[in-house]
C-alpha positions in Angstrom: 78.1 -20.4 -21.7 75.1 -21.6 -19.7 73.4 -19.1 -17.4 70.6 -19.5 -14.8 67.9 -16.9 -14.3 64.8 -16.8 -12.0 61.5 -16.2 -13.6 59.4 -13.9 -11.5 55.7 -13.1 -12.0 53.5 -10.1 -11.1 49.8 -10.4 -10.5 47.1 -7.8 -11.3 43.4 -7.5 -11.1 40.8 -5.5 -13.0 37.1 -5.0 -12.6 34.9 -3.9 -9.6 36.4 -5.3 -6.4 34.3 -5.6 -3.4 36.7 -7.3 -1.0 39.5 -4.8 -1.7 42.0 -7.4 -2.9 42.6 -9.8 -5.8 41.1 -13.2 -5.8 43.5 -16.1 -5.1 45.9 -16.7 -8.1 48.2 -19.6 -8.3 51.3 -19.9 -10.4 52.5 -23.3 -11.6 55.3 -23.7 -11.1 55.8 -20.9 -8.6 59.5 -20.4 -9.7 61.1 -21.2 -13.0 64.9 -21.5 -13.5 66.1 -21.6 -17.0 69.3 -21.0 -19.0 69.7 -17.9 -21.0 68.1 -18.4 -24.4 66.1 -21.4 -23.4 62.3 -21.7 -23.5 60.0 -21.5 -20.5 56.4 -22.0 -19.7 54.1 -21.3 -16.7 50.4 -21.4 -15.9 48.3 -18.8 -14.1 45.1 -20.1 -12.4 42.3 -18.1 -10.7 40.2 -19.7 -8.0 37.6 -16.9 -8.1 34.1 -17.6 -9.4 34.0 -14.0 -10.5 36.6 -14.4 -13.3 35.5 -12.9 -16.5 38.8 -13.5 -18.4 42.6 -13.7 -18.0 45.7 -12.5 -19.8 49.5 -12.1 -19.7 51.5 -9.0 -20.2 55.2 -9.1 -21.1 57.6 -6.9 -23.1 58.6 -10.1 -25.0 55.2 -11.1 -26.0 52.2 -11.6 -23.8 48.8 -13.3 -24.1 45.7 -11.2 -25.0 42.7 -11.1 -22.6 41.0 -14.5 -23.0 37.3 -14.3 -21.8 35.6 -17.2 -20.0 38.7 -18.9 -18.7 40.1 -19.3 -15.2 43.4 -20.8 -16.2 45.9 -19.4 -18.8 49.4 -20.6 -19.8 52.4 -18.4 -20.7 55.2 -19.5 -23.0 58.4 -18.1 -24.3 60.5 -20.0 -26.9 63.7 -18.2 -25.9 64.5 -16.1 -22.9 66.1 -12.9 -24.3 67.1 -11.2 -21.0 68.4 -11.9 -17.6 65.5 -10.2 -15.9 62.0 -10.6 -17.2 58.8 -9.9 -15.2 55.7 -11.0 -17.1 52.4 -10.1 -15.4 49.3 -12.4 -15.1 46.1 -10.4 -14.8 42.5 -11.4 -14.2 39.4 -9.4 -15.3 36.7 -9.7 -12.7 33.1 -9.7 -13.6 30.9 -6.8 -12.2 29.1 -8.4 -9.3 26.3 -6.0 -8.9 23.7 -5.5 -11.7 23.4 -2.4 -13.8 19.8 -1.8 -12.6 17.0 -3.3 -10.6 13.5 -2.1 -11.4 9.8 -3.0 -11.2 7.2 -3.1 -13.9 3.5 -4.0 -14.3 2.5 -1.4 -11.8 -0.9 -0.2 -13.0 -3.8 0.3 -10.7 -5.3 -3.0 -9.5 -9.0 -4.1 -9.1 -9.9 -5.9 -5.9 -10.2 -9.6 -6.3 -8.1 -9.9 -9.4 -4.6 -11.5 -9.6 -1.6 -9.5 -10.8 2.1 -10.3 -11.6 4.6 -7.7 -10.6 7.9 -8.2 -12.2 11.4 -7.3 -10.9 14.0 -7.0 -13.7 17.7 -7.4 -12.8 20.0 -6.2 -15.7 23.5 -7.5 -16.3 24.2 -9.5 -13.1 27.0 -12.1 -12.7 27.4 -14.8 -11.7 23.6 -15.3 -11.7 23.8 -18.7 -9.9 24.7 -16.7 -6.8 21.8 -14.3 -7.2 18.8 -14.1 -4.9 15.9 -11.7 -5.2 14.1 -10.5 -2.1 10.5 -9.1 -2.2 9.3 -6.5 0.3 5.6 -6.0 0.9 5.1 -3.4 3.6 7.0 -4.5 6.6 7.1 -8.2 5.4 10.0 -9.8 3.6 8.8 -12.7 1.3 10.8 -15.8 0.5 13.8 -15.2 -1.7 14.0 -16.5 -5.3 17.2 -18.1 -6.6 18.3 -19.0 -10.1 19.7 -22.1 -11.8 22.2 -20.4 -14.1 25.5 -21.9 -15.2 26.8 -19.0 -17.4 29.5 -16.9 -15.6 29.0 -13.9 -17.9 26.5 -11.2 -17.1 22.8 -12.0 -17.8 19.4 -10.4 -17.3 17.1 -12.1 -14.8 13.5 -11.5 -13.7 11.5 -12.4 -10.6 7.7 -12.3 -10.4 5.5 -11.6 -7.4 1.9 -12.9 -7.8 -0.6 -10.8 -5.9 -4.4 -11.0 -5.5 -5.5 -7.4 -5.0 -7.4 -6.6 -1.8 -8.4 -3.3 -0.3 -6.1 -3.9 2.6 -3.2 -3.7 0.1 -4.1 -0.2 -1.0 -1.2 2.1 -0.2 1.2 -0.7 0.7 4.8 -0.2 -0.4 6.3 -2.9 -2.6 9.9 -3.2 -3.8 12.5 -5.9 -4.7 16.2 -6.1 -4.1 19.0 -8.1 -5.7 21.6 -9.8 -3.6 24.8 -11.8 -4.6 25.7 -14.5 -2.1 29.4 -14.5 -2.8 30.9 -14.2 0.6 29.7 -14.4 4.2 27.0 -11.8 5.1 29.4 -9.4 6.7 31.9 -9.4 3.8 29.5 -9.6 0.9 28.5 -6.8 -1.5 25.5 -4.6 -0.5 22.1 -5.4 -1.9 20.7 -3.3 -4.8 17.0 -2.3 -4.3 14.5 -1.2 -6.8 12.5 2.0 -6.3 9.5 1.5 -3.9 6.0 1.5 -5.4 2.8 2.3 -3.6 0.0 -0.1 -4.6 -3.3 1.3 -5.7 -6.3 -1.0 -5.3 -9.7 0.0 -6.7 -12.8 -1.3 -4.8 -16.5 -0.6 -4.7 -18.2 1.6 -2.0 -19.0 0.1 1.4 -21.3 2.0 3.8 -19.8 2.9 7.2 -23.2 2.0 8.8 -24.4 -0.6 6.4 -27.9 -1.4 7.7 -31.0 0.3 6.5 -32.5 2.7 9.0 -36.0 3.6 10.3 -36.6 7.0 11.9 -39.6 8.6 13.4 -40.8 12.2 12.6 -40.6 14.6 15.4 -42.1 18.0 14.7 -39.6 20.8 14.6 -36.6 18.7 15.5 -33.5 18.1 13.3 -32.9 14.7 11.9 -29.8 13.2 10.3 -29.6 10.7 7.4 -26.0 9.3 7.3 -25.1 7.6 4.0 -21.3 7.8 4.3 -19.3 5.2 2.4 -15.7 4.3 1.8 -14.3 3.2 -1.6 -11.5 3.7 -4.1 -12.1 5.9 -6.0 -14.0 8.3 -3.6 -17.7 7.6 -4.0 -20.2 10.1 -5.3 -23.7 10.3 -3.8 -27.3 10.7 -5.1 -30.5 11.0 -3.1 -34.1 10.2 -4.1 -36.9 11.7 -2.0 -40.6 10.7 -1.5 -43.0 12.2 -3.9 -44.4 14.6 -1.3 -40.9 15.8 -0.4 -39.6 16.3 -4.0 -41.1 19.8 -4.3 -39.6 20.9 -1.1 -36.1 19.7 -2.0 -36.0 20.2 -5.7 -33.9 23.3 -5.6 -31.3 21.8 -3.3 -28.1 20.0 -4.5 -28.4 16.8 -2.6 -25.0 15.2 -3.4 -23.6 15.0 0.1 -23.4 11.8 2.2 -25.1 13.3 5.2 -28.5 15.2 5.3 -29.4 17.1 8.4 -32.6 19.1 8.6 -36.1 19.0 10.1 -37.8 16.5 7.8 -41.5 17.2 7.4 -42.6 14.4 5.0 -42.7 10.7 5.8 -41.7 8.2 3.3 -38.6 6.3 2.0 -35.5 8.3 1.4 -33.0 6.5 -0.9 -29.2 7.1 -1.0 -26.8 5.6 -3.6 -23.0 5.7 -3.4 -21.2 5.0 -6.6 -17.7 4.8 -8.0 -16.0 3.1 -11.0 -16.2 -0.3 -9.3 -19.9 -0.4 -8.3 -23.0 1.1 -6.7 -24.6 0.4 -3.3 -27.9 1.6 -2.0 -29.3 2.4 1.5 -32.9 3.1 2.5 -34.1 5.5 5.2 -37.7 5.0 6.2 -39.1 8.1 7.9 -42.5 7.5 9.5 -45.1 9.3 11.6 -45.7 8.1 15.2 -47.9 5.0 15.5 -51.7 5.4 15.5 -52.3 4.6 19.2 -49.7 7.0 20.3 -51.3 9.7 18.1 -54.8 9.2 19.6 -53.5 9.2 23.2 -51.4 12.3 22.6 -54.4 14.1 21.0 -56.7 13.2 23.8 -54.3 14.4 26.5 -53.9 17.7 24.6 -57.7 18.2 24.4 -58.2 17.4 28.1 -55.5 19.9 29.0 -57.1 22.6 26.9 -60.6 21.9 28.3 -59.4 22.1 31.9 -57.7 25.4 31.1 -60.8 26.9 29.6 -62.9 25.9 32.7 -60.4 27.5 35.0 -60.4 30.7 33.0 -64.2 30.8 32.9 -64.5 30.4 36.7 -62.0 33.1 37.2 -64.0 35.6 35.2 -67.2 34.8 36.9 -65.7 35.4 40.4 -64.4 38.8 39.4 -67.8 40.1 38.2 -70.3 38.5 40.6 -68.4 37.9 43.8 -68.5 34.6 45.6 -71.5 32.4 46.1 -72.4 29.1 47.7 -75.5 26.8 47.8 -75.3 26.6 51.6 -78.1 28.2 53.8 -77.1 31.7 55.0 -75.0 32.5 52.0 -76.0 35.6 50.0 -75.4 37.4 46.8 -73.4 40.5 46.8 -75.7 43.7 47.1 -78.9 41.8 48.1 -80.5 42.1 51.6 -80.8 39.0 53.9 -84.3 37.6 54.8 -85.5 36.4 58.2 -88.3 34.4 56.8 -87.6 30.7 57.3 -87.1 28.8 54.1 
């Protein structure tokens, strides 16, 4: 007796799903009608580029998971039952990588070039991968990859950077992105940890020019040798020969000296760190010669005038007033009527 049955197929998906549903699977033919005991065949095809493998499950003999295929046939030599429901399943690749990380992150020296590497581990399919670099608030041009293998692979992207002091403290990181669907439907990006760049550079004086100052008796003077640098600079002062004895007991390792300087000469400051040394000169001088003579002369005239005033005052107190005019007299002496 010849019987007719309808061959129905179930579809299943495994793996990490981002879209929330299976990729499109097509059965060929979509329906199979055979007589009881006859053979049958069908083919299951996946249209997804994420397919890692396919298989068939059936109580009457399935097909084991076959990696690397997107189409898999199912055959039965003899249909043993009136109702059979074989299941075609697809194993999806894990879209997002296992990890995204940076390396080659040692301290940098200003002016030298460095290659910072972003490692993406176990990503598939890599031909849809793009790597974005972030440098502070800037996003650099993405890098893509020419990769035909559908299975997970490791990929690396390199950022070449010439170190500059302006980069010191800048945050750098990378992120991996799979361009599988439109932006709104695609999987989220996977970023690396952020790294703060350290750039070493030599000291630079805040006020770079050498300075000339004039001594002013009793007044405070300031010599400012402040410098910036990475690492923080250390300071050392050298004093004129005449001033060394006065300052030998003091620890002059500060960038700024403020005191009443008494000795003219050249005061030398050096600022140093691991990247270099810079020197600044402070010339402390006496007032110019002409100014000194004028100032001394004025002081002597003032003193002489003051002495004359004091001498006249004393004479008036002891002797009284006098005048060279006719008719004047000295205190305590009689007047004379004899013509002179």
